[in-house]
VORO-433528 format. One record per residue (C-alpha): x negated, y, z. Coordinates in steps of 0.05 Angstrom, whole numbers, plus 32768, in hexadecimal, padded with zeros to 4 digits. Layout:
BEGIN
XYZ/...
END
This chain:
BEGIN
81A688717966/81AA88267971/81D088047938/821687ED7949/820687A57933/81CC87A17965/81F887B9799E/8230878A798A/8202874D7987/81E2875F79CA/8226876679EC/8241872579CF/820286FD79E2/8201871B7A28/824B870A7A33/824186C27A1A/820586B97A48/823086CA7A85/8268869A7A73/824E865D7A99/823686827AD8/827886A87ADD/82A286697AD5/827886467B0A/828086817B3A/82CB86867B2E/82D7863B7B39/82AB86367B77/82C486757B9A/830E86677B8C/830B861C7B98/82E6861C7BDA/832586127C04/833685D37BDD/82F885B17BFB/830E85C27C42/834985917C40/832185517C2F/82E985697C5D/831C85717C96/8339852C7C8A/82F3850D7C8D/82E485327CCE/8325851E7CEF/831A84D57CDD/82D884D67D04/82F284FA7D42/82DF84D97D83/831184C87DB8/832D85037DDF/832385387DA9/8363855D7D97/837A854E7D51/83A8858B7D54/836D85B97D61/8348859E7D25/838585A47CF8/839185EC7D0E/834885FC7D00/834D85DF7CBB/838D86067CAD/836B86467CC5/8331863D7C95/8360862A7C5C/8386866B7C65/834986967C75/831E86807C3B/834986A17C04/834586E27C2B/82F986DD7C28/82FD86CE7BDD/8328870C7BD2/82F887367BFA/82BC871D7BD1/82E0872B7B90/82EF87727BA7/82A6877C7BB8/829287627B74/82C4878F7B4E/82B087CB7B79/826787C07B66/827A87BB7B1D/82A487FB7B20/826B881E7B43/823D880D7B09/827288267AD8/827A88677AFE/822E88727AFF/822B88657AB4/826588957AA7/824288CA7AD2/820188C07AAB/822688CA7A6A/8246890A7A84/820389247A9B/81E489167A57/821989427A38/821089797A6C/81C489787A64/81C8897A7A18/81AD89BE7A01/81E389E979E1/81DF89F97997/81C28A3C7985/81F58A747980/81EA8AB27954/81ED8AF57977/82198B127940/82408ADB791C/82508AE378D3/82968ADE78B8/82A48AAE787E/82C58ACA7840/82F38A8F7835/82FF8A47784B/82D38A227819/82A289EE7835/825E89DF7815/822789AD7827/81E389C2780D/81AE898B780D/81C389747853/819889407876/81A9892978BD/819688F278ED/81B188E67933/816C88DB794F/812A88F87937/810088C47914/813B88967907/815B888778C4/818388C378AA/81CF88BD78AC/81D388F07873/819E88FA783F/819C89377812/81E8893C780D/8206897477E3/824E898277D0/828189BB77D2/82CA89BE77E5/82E989FC77C5/831D8A2177EE/836189FF77EB/834889BE77CD/8345897777E9/8306894D77E8/830789057800/82CA88DD7817/82CC88917811/8298885A7814/827F881F783C/827C88237888/823E884578A1/8237886E7862/823988B27885/828188C7787A/829288D878C3/824E88F778CD/825B89287895/829D893C78B3/827E894478F9/824A897478DF/827C89A878C6/829489BD790B/824C89BA7925/8254897D7951/820C8975793A/81DB89A27915/81BC898B78D4/8172897978D1/8169899C788E/819589BE785B/81D389E5786E/821F89E27873/82448A217860/828C8A36786D/82A38A6F7841/825B8A797829/82418A817871/82128A4E7892/823A8A3378CD/81FC8A3E78F9/82058A8878ED/824E8A877905/82668A8C794D/82818A487964/82C38A667978/82CE8A837932/82B88A437911/82E98A1A793B/83218A497928/83158A3678E0/831989EA78EA/834E89B878FE/833D896F790B/8364892E7908/833488F57918/834188AB791A/833788A87966/836488E1797A/837088E479C5/83A6890879EB/839C892A7A2E/83C189117A6C/83F2894B7A66/8435895A7A48/8440894F79FE/844E899A79F8/840A89AC7A15/83E7897779EC/8400899779AD/83F789DE79C7/83AD89D079D5/839F89E5798E/83BC8A2A799B/83CA8A3679E5/83F18A7679D9/84238A5479AA/846C8A5879BD/84978A1A79C7/84BD8A2B7988/847C8A2B7960/846A89E7797F/84AE89CC796B/84A489E37924/845F89C17922/847E8981793D/84B389817906/847F899078D1/8454895678EB/8491892878EA/848A89117932/84CC892A794F/84E088E17959/84A788D9798A/84C1891379B4/850988FB79B0/84FB88B579CC/84E688D17A10/851A88ED7A41/84ED89287A54/84DE893A7A0B/84A5896B7A04/849989697A50/8488891F7A4E/844389147A6D/841A88E67A41/83F588AD7A65/841E88AC7AA4/845B88867ABE/845788557A84/8457888B7A4E/842588747A1A/8423888279CF/840A88537999/83CE8864796F/83F9887B7935/842488A77963/83E688C77981/83CF88D7793A/841188F8792B/840D8923796A/83C689367955/83E1894A7911/841689767933/83DD8996795A/83B889A47919/83F689BF78F7/840089EF7932/83B98A07792D/83C28A1578E3/83778A1A78D5/83618A23788C/833189E7788E/834B89A1789F/831F896578AE/8342892178AB/831988E578C1/833D88A378B9/837D88C478D2/83A7888778C2/8376885378DD/83A1883D7919/83E6884878FA/8419881378EC/843F881878A9/8477884378C7/8447887378E8/841A887578AA/8455888B7880/846688C378B1/841D88D878B4/841788DB7868/845589077866/84388933789E/83F8893B7876/841F895C783E/84308995786E/83ED89967891/83C0899C7853/83EC89CA782A/83BF8A037812/838689EC783F/833E89D87831/833E898D7842/8307895A784D/832689157852/830388D57866/83278894785A/831F88497852/836588407835/8358885677EE/83A2886177E0/839E88A0780C/836888C277E2/838288B8779B/83A088FE779A/8361892177B1/834389567783/830089337788/82E788F377A8/82A188E977C3/828688A377CA/8252889F7801/82238865780C/81E88862783C/81EA88AC784A/81EB88C37801/822188D677CF/8220889E779D/825B88B37772/828C88ED776C/82C888FF7742/831388F5773E/833388B1774A/833A88A576FF/82F388BB76F0/82D6888E7725/82FE8852770D/82E2885C76C7/829A885E76E2/82A2881676FA/827488247735/827B881C7780/82BE88407783/82DC8814774D/82C587D67773/82E387F177B4/832488007790/832787BA7774/831C879C77B9/835187CA77D6/838487B677A1/8375876D77AF/837F877677FA/83C1879A77F0/83DD876477C2/83C5872A77EE/83FC87097816/83FE86CF7847/84278691783A/8434869977EF/842C865D77C2/84128672777E/8410862D7760/
END
C-alpha cells in the first residue's frame, strides 16, 4: 500500500503544476469576446466606400453573442470528459472488489463459547512484501470488559479493529472469539456477534427508519423507537416533518457527521450484538453531539465486550485496560493510572492532550 504522505505530496504537486495552464485557459476562453469589440472598431475604421457599416456592426454583435455559447459548449465537453474518467475509475474500483477472491468459509462453522476476543501473535500487512501494519500483536478482551487502543496515527489501531470481523485475514497468528478462531466460524454467525461504529459511518439513501433497521431487518418500529431513545437521537427524528420516514440525502435532508454517528449508534443498539467495535466514534462530532454520543455509549456498551479506538484520551480513561500501539506493536498496556505512572508514551500523550484542552485563543497571561 502506497503511504498516505506520498499520495498527498503527489496530489498537491500535480494540482500546483496545473495552476498556471488552467488560469491561462480560463482567461483566454472566457475573454475571447472582449477582443472582438476593439477588432471590430479597427475593421470599421478601414472600411472602403460603399461597404455597409450596419452589416459589419451586426456581424460583430452576432459573434459577441455567439462566442459565449461556444465557450459554454467547450466547458461542457471538458467536464463531460472529466466525469467520464471518474466513472471509469469508479467502475475499475468496483471491478477490483468483485474480482477479489472471497475468504475461505468452513464447511461446518464452530460456535464460540462466549464473547471474549483474543489476538494471538497476529501479524498482518495490506500487501505481501510490504511493511507489516501489525507485528506479533497479542492481547485479550475478557467477556464484558472494555479495552481501549490509543497511539500515534498509523500505529495499527484501526487495522486491529478491522481484523476482528474478517475484513482481512491475518498473515500469521490468530484472532479468536469465544475461544474459536474466526476463520473457523461462518461469516454470518461472526457478524451476528459484532456491532460496529466507525468514524466514517455512512447512511443509505433511504428512510431513517430503514437506515436503523438495517442492523436487524425484522425489527418492529417500536423496537427501532426504543433503540433511538437509548441512543439519544430522538431530537434528530423530531426536527423533520416526516419523522422516521424522512429520506436521508434527498430534498435537502442531510445530517451532520455527529448526527450520522448517533444514527449509527442507534443501529448498533438495535442489533444488540455482544461485541462492540468503536473506531473514533466521536471524531466528527461537535461538543453537543459528542455529549449525546457519550451518553449513548453508556447504553450501547453495557454488559458488552468492547474494543474502543480513540484519539481523545478523555474517552478512554474509564476503560478496564488501555493498549498503546506504535508502529504496529503494543508498546504499553495497563489502566490509565498505571500508564501515567510509567511515564512512557501514554503519559506524554496525556500531557499533550491536557495542554491542548487548556489552550485558549485570545487570553493574555501576562
